[in-house]
C-alpha positions in Angstrom: 16.7 -15.7 -14.9 19.4 -15.6 -12.2 18.4 -12.2 -10.9 14.8 -13.6 -10.8 15.5 -16.5 -8.4 17.7 -14.2 -6.3 14.8 -11.6 -5.8 12.6 -14.8 -4.9 15.1 -15.8 -2.4 15.3 -11.9 -1.0 11.6 -11.6 -0.6 11.4 -15.2 0.9 14.2 -14.1 3.8 12.3 -10.9 4.5 9.8 -10.7 7.1 6.1 -11.0 5.4 3.8 -7.9 6.0 0.9 -8.3 8.1 -2.5 -7.0 6.3 -2.2 -3.6 8.7 1.4 -3.2 7.8 0.4 -3.2 4.1 -2.9 -1.0 4.5 -0.6 1.8 6.5 1.8 2.0 3.2 -1.1 2.2 0.5 -0.9 5.8 0.2 2.8 6.0 0.1 2.6 3.1 -2.4 0.0 5.5 -4.6 1.8 8.2 -4.4 5.2 6.3 -5.8 6.6 7.0 -2.4 7.7 3.5 -1.6 10.9 2.2 -3.0 13.5 -0.8 -2.4 12.8 -3.4 0.6 9.6 -1.7 1.5 8.2 -1.8 -1.9 9.4 -5.3 -2.5 7.6 -6.8 0.5 4.2 -4.7 -0.2 4.2 -5.9 -3.6 4.7 -9.8 -2.4 2.0 -9.4 -0.1 -0.3 -7.8 -2.2 0.5 -11.1 -4.4 -1.0 -13.3 -1.8 -3.5 -11.1 -0.2 -6.6 -10.9 -2.4 -8.3 -8.8 0.8 -5.4 -6.4 0.7 -5.5 -5.9 -3.3 -9.4 -5.1 -2.6 -8.4 -2.8 0.1 -6.1 -0.8 -2.2 -8.3 -1.1 -5.0 -10.7 1.0 -2.8 -7.6 3.3 -1.4 -6.8 4.2 -5.3 -10.2 5.1 -5.8 -10.7 7.2 -2.6 -7.5 9.0 -3.6 -8.3 9.9 -6.7 -11.4 11.0 -5.5 -10.3 13.2 -3.0 -6.9 14.7 -5.4 -10.0 15.6 -7.9 -11.9 17.5 -5.6 -9.1 18.9 -3.4 -6.4 19.2 -5.9 -5.0 22.4 -4.0 -6.2 22.2 -0.4 -4.6 20.6 2.5 -7.1 17.8 4.1 -8.5 18.1 7.4 -6.0 16.2 9.7 -8.2 13.9 11.1 -9.3 12.5 7.8 -6.2 10.2 7.3 -6.7 8.3 10.5 -10.4 8.3 10.0 -10.0 6.5 6.5 -7.0 3.9 8.1 -9.5 2.8 10.4 -12.4 2.1 7.8 -9.5 0.0 5.9 -8.5 -1.7 8.9 -12.2 -3.1 9.0 
């Protein structure tokens, strides 16, 4: 119980992410490349923002689609920027 209360206090003292900052971290999140404070901040944002939850769901489907079709290939260099522009909507 103490640990949960401490985690809640720690999250409150962190600066909350904006939606744009959250979206920029989606693919790192999906690749399990986030940890520590960045992961906690993103998860806290997702708990409060349904719009970003919808965008993350889309990102998850897109990530799976691309990985299934290009499993060993490098992605075009501008694809990441195009996807980020669409997600910022």
